[in-house]
N, C-alpha and C positions, 0 to 999 in steps of 0.2 A: 610281834605282827599287830598292824594297825586295825584298830574297830572295822574301819571301813573297808579294808580288804577282805575281813574273817566275813562281813555281811556280802558282800560282792560272792566270794567264794562258795558261801552256802546256797546263795540265790544262784548262781550261773552251773554248780552241779547238779541242784534240783531241777531244773531247765532242761540241763543237757539230757542227763538220765531219763527224764521224760520222752522226751524226744526221738532217745535211741531205743525206747518202745519197752524200758525197764517200767513194771508197774510203779504207778504215784508214789504208794506208800514205801515202796522201797526206795524209790529216787529220792522221797521227803528226808527219810533216815540217813542216806548217804550222805546228801548234804548236811544233815547236822551233826553227823558223828565226823564228818572231815573237820568241820567248823570248831567242832571240840577240842580236837588236836592242837589247835593254836591257843587254848586258853585254858586257865589254872583248874578248870571242872574238871571231874573225873569222867570215865568211861561208864562207869557202876553207876555215878549220881545222872548221867543222862538216860542211861537203862531205866533205871527206876522212876527219871520223870516220864518216861513214854507210859509207863504202867500207871503212873500216879492219873495221865491225862483219860486212861480207860475208866479207873475206880471209882465212877460217880454212879449213884442209883439212879437217877435222874435219866440215864442214857442206857437204861431196861427198858424204857417205852420203846426205844426204836425196834428190838425184835419183835416185841407184840403188835407193834402197829403191821410191820412186814407178815407177819402170820396171818393176821386178819386179812391181809390186802391176799394173800396166795391163798388162804384157804376159799375167799370169796369167788375167785379166780376159777381155780381148779374144780372146784366144787360144783361149777356152771349156774350159781346163784346169782352172777352179774347179769347173765341173760335175760333177767325181770329186771332187771334196771334199765338194761336197753329197750326192751321193750317198752315200758314207762316215757323212756325219752322219744321214741318212734313215734307215740300216739299223740305225744305233747306237740312235737317240731318236726315229724316226718313230713308233713304235707306242705313247707316250706320250700320256696326255692331254693335249691342244694340240700335235699332232704335229708342226707345222710352225714354231709357235712355238718348240718346241724344239731344231729346226732351225737356225733364225734365230741362236740362241745359238751353239749348239755349232759351227756353221761359221763365226761371226764368233771362235770361240778358234782354232779351226783356220787362218784366213786372217790373224789378227792374227800368225801365228808369221813372216808369208811378208812383208805390206806394210807394217806399220807407219803405214797412213793409214785414218783413220777414213773421208774422203770416199768411198775406194775401196772400203770395206768397205759404204757405203751404196749406192753406187751397182750393185754385185755383186746384193746383194740384193734392192734393188730391181726390178733387169732379172729375177731369175730367180725366187726364190720370192714376193714380192709379188704377184704375178698368181697363182699356185695358192692363194696363204691367201686373195685376193678369191673366187676359185670356190668355195672350201669355206666360204664364209661369213663370215670374220674380219672384224670391226670395220676399217674400213680406217684411224681413229686407231690404234687399237690398233697396226694393223701398223707404222705408219708412228712410234711411240713405241718399239717394241721394237727395231724396227731401229735407230733413233738409237743407243737404250741400248744395245745390243749391239755398234754401231760403236765404241762408246768403249773397248771392251776391248783396239782395236789400237794405243793408245796406251800402254798398258801391258804386256801381253805382247810380249816383245822379235822383231823389231827394232822400237823405237818412235821415231818422227822427235821427238816430244817431248823422251825422253829425248837424242836427238843435241843439240837445241838445248838442251837444260838443261847438258849435261856439257860441251859446248864454250863457250856464255858464264862458265859457274860455277867451270869447272876442274875437274869432278866426273868419277870414272871412269864413260865411258859403258857398261863392259860390268858393273860394278857394278848402274848404273841399270836396265840391260836385266833382270838377274838377279833385282832385289830390285822389278820390278813384276810378276812372275810372281804373286805372293801375292794381291795385289789384284784383278789381272786374274781370276785364277779366283775369287776371291771374287765378284767382280761377275757373272761367267758364271755359277754354280753359283745366285746370288741371284734372278738372272733365271729360271732354270731352274724355280726352286721357286715363283718368284710366277706365272708361265705355267700350271703343273701346278694350283695350288691356287685361282687367281683368275682366268686369263684365259679365253678363249672356248675351248670344247671340242673344236672341230673337228670334223674327220672319221675316226673311231678306225679304226686298220691293225691289221692283222697283226702280230705281231712275225715280225722276218724271221729266216730263217732260218741255220744255221753256214755253209754254202754263199753265200748272198748278203753275209754277212758277210765271207766269205774273198775273194769276186769283188772286192766293195767296197774290201777295204782292200789288195789286190793293185792295182786300177786308180789307188788313190791314193800307193801309194809313191814313185814318184818324185818328186809335188808336194812329199811331205812329208819330202824330202831338204834341202829348202831350208833349215828352220831349224835342220838339223843343221850345215847348210854354214856358216849364217852364226854359230849361237851355238859350234860345235866351233872354229870357225877364231879366234874373238875368245878362249875359252877355253883354247886351247893356245898363244894368242900366234903362231898363223900369220900371221893377217889383223888389221889396224885394224877398225875398223868400216865405212869408208869401202872398203878392200878385198873386204869381206867381202860387201857392198853390187853391186859390180862382181863378183865370181867368181857369185854367187847370178844377177844378170843374164845372165852368160856361160853357165850351166847351163841355163836357161830357152831361150835362143837356141839353143845348140848339141845340147841334150839331149830335152828337152820340146816343143817345136815341133814338131822334126823327130818325134818318135815319135808325138805326139798330132793335129797338126793341121798337116800340110807345107804346105796350102796359105795357112797365115797369114803367109808368109813376105814375100809380095808388099805385106801391110797393115803390115810392121815399119816403113817410114817413118811413117808415121803416128802408130804408138805413139809413136816418137822425140820427133815433134815436138809431139803432145800433153802428153808429160812433160814438156818443156821450157817449155810453158805452163804448167803444175801449178804447176812449181818457181820462176817468175818469182815468182809471188803471196807465198809464204811469204820469198822471197831477198828483195823489195821491201820485206816488214816486216819482217825482221831489220834493214835498213838503216835505216831510219827508226828501229824501236825503240831499236837500239844508240844511237843519236845523243840520242836521247831520256834513255836512260839515263843516258848519260857526263853530260849537261846536269844530269840529277836529281842526280848525285852531284856537279857541279859547286856547285850551289845547296844542296847539306848536306840535300835532300828525305831521304836515307836517314837521318840523323843523326835529325832532327826524328819521324819514324816509328818509329824505332827506340828513341829515348829516350819517347815515348809508349806503346809496348809495353812497355818495359822498366819503366817505371813502376808497371804494372798487374801483371805477371808475375813481376817481378825477372828473377831465372836460373836458374827453374825450366822444363827443356827443354819439359815437356808444356804448361805453361801457355802460354809462346811459342808452340808448333806449333798449337795450340788458337787462339789469337788469331790466326795469320797463315791458318788454316783460314778464322776469320770473315771475314778481310780478303779473301780468294782468292775465295771463294763468291761476295763481291758485286763483285771484280774482272771472274770469268768470266763475270758476268751481261750486261757491256758491251763487253768485250775479249776479242781472239780469245787462247788461250792462248800461240801463240809470240813475239807482242810483248809480253804482259804478264809473261812468263818474263823476257826480256831487260831490261825497263825496269825490273822489280823485286828484278832481281838483286843489286844493290848493297846492298838490304835483307834480303834474305834472307842473305847473305853476313855481314852484321855480326851480326846476330840468331842465326845458326849459330853463331860465335864467342863470342858471348854468354851462349847455353845450353848452350856445350859440347856440340853435338849433331854427329852422325856426318853427315856431307856429302850421303852417299847416302840415308840415313833422312830427312834433310830433303828430298832431291829427288825421293822417290818421294811423297812428303805431298802436296806442289805439284802435282806433276804427276796424282796422285789426285785432289786438289783442283779443278786447272781441265779435267779432262776432266768434272766433274760439270757446269761450266759449258757445254758442248755441247748441254745439254739442256734448259737453263734459260732463261727468256724473261729480257729481251727478244732478246737474239742467237741462243743457242741453236743454234751453225752446224750441228750432226747431225740437231738435230729441223727446220729449215729446209729443208735439202735431203732429207730423207724425207718430208716432208710433200708437197713440189711433185714428188717421181718418184711418190708412192703415189697424189697425187691429192685432197688433203684440206685443208682448212683448218687453219693453224698453228694457230690457238685451239684445235681440236678435238683435235689430235696433242697439244698440249701439256697439256690438261685428261686425257687417257689416262695419259701420263706420271707424272703428281703422284704416284700410289702409287707407281710404279718409284725416286724419289728416295731411298725408306728405305733400299733393298738401297745406293745409294751413298752415303747416311750414315752407315749401319753399316761399311761397308768403309772409309771416312775415319780414322771413330773407333778402329777396330783398327789401322789402318797408323799411327796417334799412337800407340796406347796400347802395342802390343805390335810394338816394335824387335828385339826378339830372334828374333821371328818371320818378320818381314819380311826381315830381315838372314841367316837363316839360310843361303839358297841362295848368297850373294855371299861368306859367310865360309867356306862349304864350298867352294865352287868356285876361287873368285877372292877369297882372302882379302886380297892386297895393295889391293882397291878399297875396302875398307874401315877402312882403315889398320891393319891387323893385320901384324907383320913377323916375319920368318925368326926361330925360337929359337934365342940364339945358345950355348947351350950344349948343343942335342940336335935331331932331327927334328922338323917341326911350325912351328906358328906361334903366336906369341901375340897377341892381339887384346884390343884396349882396350875 
């Protein structure tokens, strides 16, 4: 059986089963195992490869970040962050729309999960937006779009998966994701101010109200400091940072703010385990899919095709990869997409002599765009369901918001010096800098 046919069969079965409603993890595994039958590789080896894909300590950061997000939302600690966002921007035109985006930027520094962000916003702010006359389709589109920030501003679960799979510094990816994450947040706020619904205009909060809200949010806002401070100082790995943040919520925040929630903690742990099982199964199947893709020389074929147009020009290579992942993100979840296409990404990163952290942020920023694009659009699907509006209506209201994402992606590709400024300043070794042998400081390529 020819290599080309085996590659086609693997991809075709994956897409076919996916659109028949088979869970994505099992659709991927079905495609891989069917392709394995036409190769000399044994099924036992392929099952072993699935296990090998999840046998990584770095991936343990994911359940702890999910647990942090679940504890924050289920114990009502997030209400304090919402209050802070309200006193800061609630008086602007489209006040609650501004609150949605600013809260997402705060919450992104805690959970790293778009799904958690959508769930919190849909339960808390969406009903208030409905009372103030906001169009539900706009509400769903904005919540979904703002939730994507959680995958850029650290800690980001996508960054953990990308770093673990591609052997890229997770700390560097965390820091480099700040610029595109903030850009998307500011872009959504500008759009809401000039083009979104007016909402109910409110009075500007006084200094006393702001002080009270900041004081009430001070303890929850320590979590991003714990996570990034520990990673940057070298005290924790990303996994340990997630553990410490979860312990901080259990020992400090819940006793301080909602002591009665302690009896509900077993449910939080069980729910987090269920949430973690979904990406873990995807990682297992996608790891085997990516390995088979590499075995069949699929990365070489794709990389050669891109190189034929782009040569070794790093910007052209990244722009072509952006086009590829805009399409891929429409049909495949971000986690399996990263793992499946990592061999191609690595080959093209070397071909264009591109900084691996810069390439990672470009890919992640492009894939978060896929969370709000049809037909997959996972964040948009969840938001539409929670808000109670048909998916197609939410999709049409999200179309103008695509401009914010496209501008951010283009900026991330074209201005690497801005995107990499934070990692070069705070964690220089993560982007290939090395200590100056003749003096203080670092030398960066």
